[in-house]
C-alpha positions in Angstrom: 34.0 62.3 -23.9 35.8 59.1 -24.7 34.5 56.1 -22.7 37.2 54.5 -20.6 37.9 51.0 -21.8 37.5 48.0 -19.5 40.1 45.2 -19.3 37.9 42.1 -19.1 38.4 39.3 -16.8 39.2 36.0 -18.5 40.1 32.3 -18.0 42.8 30.7 -20.2 42.8 27.0 -20.8 44.3 24.7 -23.4 47.7 25.0 -25.1 49.0 28.5 -24.4 51.7 28.0 -27.0 49.3 27.3 -29.9 49.5 29.7 -32.8 45.6 29.7 -32.9 43.6 31.4 -30.1 39.9 30.7 -29.7 38.1 33.6 -28.0 34.7 32.8 -26.3 32.0 35.4 -25.7 29.1 34.4 -23.5 25.5 35.4 -24.0 23.0 37.5 -22.0 22.7 36.8 -18.3 25.8 34.6 -18.4 29.4 34.7 -17.2 32.6 33.1 -18.5 31.8 30.0 -16.4 28.8 29.4 -18.6 30.9 29.0 -21.7 33.6 26.8 -20.1 31.9 23.4 -21.1 32.2 24.5 -24.7 35.7 25.8 -24.5 36.9 22.6 -22.8 36.4 20.7 -26.1 39.2 22.7 -27.7 42.2 22.3 -25.4 44.6 21.7 -28.3 44.3 25.5 -28.9 44.9 28.5 -26.8 41.4 29.3 -25.4 40.4 32.6 -23.8 37.0 32.8 -22.2 35.9 36.4 -21.2 33.6 37.8 -18.7 31.9 40.6 -20.6 31.7 44.2 -19.2 30.0 44.3 -15.8 29.6 40.5 -15.8 31.3 38.0 -13.5 34.7 39.3 -12.4 34.8 42.1 -15.0 34.4 45.7 -14.0 32.7 48.6 -15.7 29.1 49.7 -16.1 26.5 47.6 -18.0 26.6 48.8 -21.6 23.3 49.9 -23.3 24.5 48.8 -26.7 26.2 45.8 -28.3 28.8 48.1 -29.8 29.9 49.1 -26.3 30.5 45.5 -25.3 32.5 45.1 -28.5 34.7 48.1 -27.6 35.9 46.4 -24.4 36.4 43.0 -26.1 38.6 44.6 -28.8 40.5 46.6 -26.1 41.1 43.4 -24.0 42.2 41.3 -27.0 44.7 44.0 -28.0 46.0 44.2 -24.4 46.4 40.4 -24.3 48.3 40.5 -27.6 50.6 43.1 -26.1 51.2 40.7 -23.2 51.9 37.8 -25.6 48.9 35.9 -24.2 47.2 35.9 -27.5 48.9 35.6 -30.9 48.0 36.9 -34.3 45.6 34.1 -35.4 42.2 34.5 -33.6 38.9 32.8 -34.0 36.0 34.4 -32.1 33.1 32.3 -30.9 30.1 34.2 -29.7 26.9 32.8 -28.2 23.6 34.7 -28.3 24.5 38.3 -27.3 28.1 37.2 -27.7 27.3 36.3 -31.3 26.0 39.8 -32.0 29.2 41.2 -30.5 31.2 38.8 -32.7 29.3 40.1 -35.8 30.0 43.7 -34.7 33.7 43.1 -34.3 33.9 41.3 -37.6 32.1 44.2 -39.3 34.5 46.8 -37.8 37.7 44.9 -38.8 39.7 46.5 -36.1 40.9 43.0 -35.1 42.4 40.7 -37.8 40.2 37.7 -37.1 41.0 34.5 -38.9 37.4 33.3 -38.6 34.2 33.5 -36.5 31.6 31.1 -35.1 28.2 32.6 -34.3 26.0 30.4 -32.0 22.3 30.9 -31.7 22.5 34.5 -32.8 23.0 36.8 -35.8 23.5 40.3 -37.1 19.9 41.3 -36.4 18.5 40.6 -33.0 15.8 43.2 -33.2 13.6 41.4 -35.8 13.9 37.8 -34.7 13.6 37.9 -30.9 9.9 37.9 -30.1 10.4 36.8 -26.5 12.8 39.7 -25.9 10.3 42.1 -27.5 7.6 40.9 -25.1 9.9 41.6 -22.1 9.8 45.4 -22.9 6.4 45.5 -21.3 7.8 43.9 -18.1 9.2 46.5 -15.6 12.9 45.9 -15.1 12.5 45.6 -11.4 10.1 42.7 -11.8 12.1 40.7 -14.3 13.4 37.3 -13.2 15.8 35.8 -15.7 15.2 32.3 -14.4 11.7 32.5 -15.9 13.2 32.5 -19.3 15.4 29.4 -18.8 12.7 26.8 -19.6 12.5 28.2 -23.1 16.2 27.4 -23.7 15.8 23.8 -25.0 14.3 22.1 -28.0 11.6 19.5 -28.6 13.6 16.3 -28.2 15.7 17.2 -25.2 15.1 14.8 -22.3 13.7 16.0 -19.0 17.0 15.1 -17.3 19.1 17.0 -19.8 16.8 20.0 -19.7 17.1 20.2 -16.0 20.9 20.0 -16.1 21.0 22.8 -18.7 18.7 25.0 -16.6 20.8 24.3 -13.5 24.0 25.2 -15.5 22.5 28.6 -16.6 21.1 29.3 -13.2 24.5 28.6 -11.4 26.5 30.8 -13.8 24.1 33.7 -14.3 24.5 37.3 -13.3 21.9 39.4 -11.5 18.4 39.9 -12.9 19.1 43.7 -13.4 22.2 43.0 -15.5 20.3 40.2 -17.3 17.5 42.5 -18.2 20.0 45.1 -19.6 21.6 42.4 -21.7 18.4 41.4 -23.2 17.4 44.9 -24.0 20.8 45.7 -25.6 20.5 42.5 -27.7 17.0 43.4 -28.9 18.3 46.8 -30.1 21.0 45.3 -32.2 20.6 45.3 -36.0 23.7 45.4 -38.3 22.4 42.8 -40.7 23.0 44.8 -43.9 26.6 45.5 -42.7 27.3 41.8 -42.3 27.9 41.9 -46.1 31.2 43.6 -45.3 32.5 40.6 -43.3 35.2 39.0 -45.3 36.4 36.2 -43.1 35.2 32.6 -42.9 32.1 32.3 -40.7 30.1 29.4 -39.3 26.6 30.0 -38.2 25.1 27.4 -35.8 21.5 27.4 -34.9 18.9 25.1 -33.2 15.9 24.7 -35.4 13.6 24.9 -32.3 15.1 28.1 -30.9 12.3 30.4 -29.7 14.5 33.0 -28.1 16.5 33.9 -31.2 14.5 32.6 -34.1 16.4 30.4 -36.7 15.9 33.1 -39.4 18.3 35.3 -37.5 21.1 32.8 -38.4 19.7 32.2 -41.9 19.6 35.8 -42.9 23.0 36.5 -41.5 24.4 33.5 -43.3 22.9 34.8 -46.6 24.7 38.2 -46.0 28.2 36.9 -45.2 30.0 35.8 -48.4 32.3 33.2 -46.9 29.9 31.5 -44.5 28.5 28.1 -43.6 25.3 27.3 -41.8 24.7 24.4 -39.4 21.0 23.9 -38.4 20.5 21.4 -35.6 17.1 19.7 -35.7 14.9 19.7 -32.6 17.4 21.8 -30.5 16.7 25.1 -29.0 18.6 28.3 -27.9 20.9 26.1 -25.8 21.9 23.9 -28.8 25.6 24.2 -27.8 24.7 22.3 -24.6 22.0 20.0 -26.0 24.3 18.5 -28.6 27.8 19.5 -27.3 29.7 16.6 -29.1 28.3 17.6 -32.5 29.2 21.2 -31.9 32.8 20.2 -30.9 33.2 18.1 -34.0 31.7 20.7 -36.4 33.5 23.7 -34.9 36.8 21.7 -34.9 36.4 20.9 -38.5 35.8 24.6 -39.3 38.8 25.8 -37.3 41.2 23.2 -38.8 40.5 24.7 -42.3 41.5 28.2 -41.3 
């Protein structure tokens, strides 16, 4: 039986007339509101920020696999293209689980992406996520996603900034049940070998102090993708995109402008 596709909820900001659309995919436990601070740095482009399936204002049932999230992202982008909300030139930016979804979509080549940005993630989240592997021993009904939040930041992030980042994640999170499902789906994902088939420009961004998705996840993916760049951010963690937002804006903008 063919799975019914879900049209994802989204927010559109920036220049809706731009010939370049940036599509933002959030990570595990998040909603589109969690990615808005990053998207707000690119208002010169048409920016689409999705709620993934069963997150935020999007319907559907929580997928068990990254590939099923990808199905609904592809369907939603095609629908928005039919409505002239999104043009032909698309750059996908995925964070954490959203980065794995981005890899999956780039591998499939159903959408003609102009480029991709993978933030704190990679094509293999089964080998480089020890914290997620440990969670398999925790009964789903006892899991509290807020317990993971202190591990988000790196070594030189101030106490004040750490608290602000934790509050941001806490205020934009989904339920603990959905969060647990996200983390398990992420931990099952491994398409690293297939990343060699990705033939679009890619930028991998990773905090060197990330203990949720280890830096080698980005390094190994970068090594597999022929046309890729790697930005390692010293002393920053899994939330590097919030810990050094200005650097991310500058570096991603430089990448997009070359496409």
